[in-house]
C-alpha positions as CSV (number, residue, x, y, z in Angstrom):
1,M,-126.2,30.3,-4.9
2,K,-125.0,31.2,-8.3
3,S,-124.2,34.9,-8.3
4,K,-125.7,36.9,-11.2
5,P,-124.8,40.5,-11.9
6,F,-128.4,41.5,-11.3
7,D,-128.4,39.8,-7.9
8,W,-125.3,41.8,-6.9
9,T,-126.8,45.1,-8.2
10,A,-130.1,44.4,-6.3
11,L,-128.2,43.5,-3.1
12,T,-126.1,46.7,-3.4
13,L,-129.2,48.8,-3.8
14,V,-130.8,47.1,-0.7
15,I,-127.7,47.9,1.3
16,I,-127.8,51.5,0.2
17,G,-131.5,51.6,1.2
18,A,-130.7,50.1,4.6
19,V,-127.9,52.6,5.2
20,N,-130.3,55.4,4.3
21,W,-132.9,54.1,6.7
22,G,-130.3,53.8,9.4
23,L,-129.3,57.4,8.9
24,I,-132.9,58.5,9.1
25,G,-133.5,56.4,12.2
26,F,-130.4,57.5,14.1
27,F,-129.8,61.0,12.9
28,Q,-133.0,62.1,11.1
29,F,-130.9,62.6,8.0
30,D,-132.1,61.4,4.6
31,L,-129.0,61.0,2.4
32,V,-130.9,60.3,-0.8
33,A,-133.1,63.4,-0.4
34,T,-130.1,65.5,0.5
35,I,-128.1,64.4,-2.6
36,F,-131.0,64.6,-5.1
37,G,-133.0,67.6,-4.0
38,G,-135.5,66.6,-1.3
39,M,-138.0,63.8,-1.0
40,D,-140.4,65.4,-3.4
41,S,-138.0,65.6,-6.3
42,W,-138.7,63.2,-9.1
43,I,-135.2,61.7,-9.1
44,S,-135.4,61.0,-5.4
45,R,-138.7,59.3,-5.9
46,I,-137.3,57.2,-8.7
47,I,-134.3,56.1,-6.5
48,Y,-136.7,55.2,-3.7
49,A,-138.8,53.2,-6.1
50,I,-135.7,51.4,-7.6
51,V,-134.4,50.5,-4.1
52,G,-137.9,49.3,-3.1
53,L,-138.0,47.0,-6.2
54,A,-134.6,45.7,-5.5
55,G,-135.8,44.8,-2.0
56,L,-138.7,42.9,-3.4
57,Y,-136.4,41.2,-5.9
58,T,-134.0,40.1,-3.1
59,L,-136.9,38.2,-1.5
60,S,-136.4,35.7,-4.3
61,M,-132.9,35.0,-3.0
62,Y,-134.5,33.1,0.0
63,G,-135.9,30.5,-2.4
64,R,-132.7,30.2,-4.3
65,I,-130.6,29.9,-1.2
66,S,-132.8,27.1,0.2
67,E,-132.7,25.3,-3.2
68,D,-128.9,25.5,-3.2
69,M,-128.8,24.1,0.3
70,I,-131.0,21.2,-0.7
71,S,-128.9,20.5,-3.8
72,D,-125.6,20.7,-1.7
73,D,-126.9,18.1,0.7
74,N,-127.4,15.5,-2.0
């Protein structure tokens, strides 16, 4: 898979989101809300939306990984 800067950025945002969800699940602590003024603040909502979009974007990596695996076999 050829690494693009946008891929790395999206993957980093997905990891941040996963860590935040882990903190919520294990400790009932929302790091994003704590840093940016609660879940209802507009900046928190923007961050949640960007992380969500990054998650949707990373779904495209499955297709690119399988394409790379096919091209590596030939």
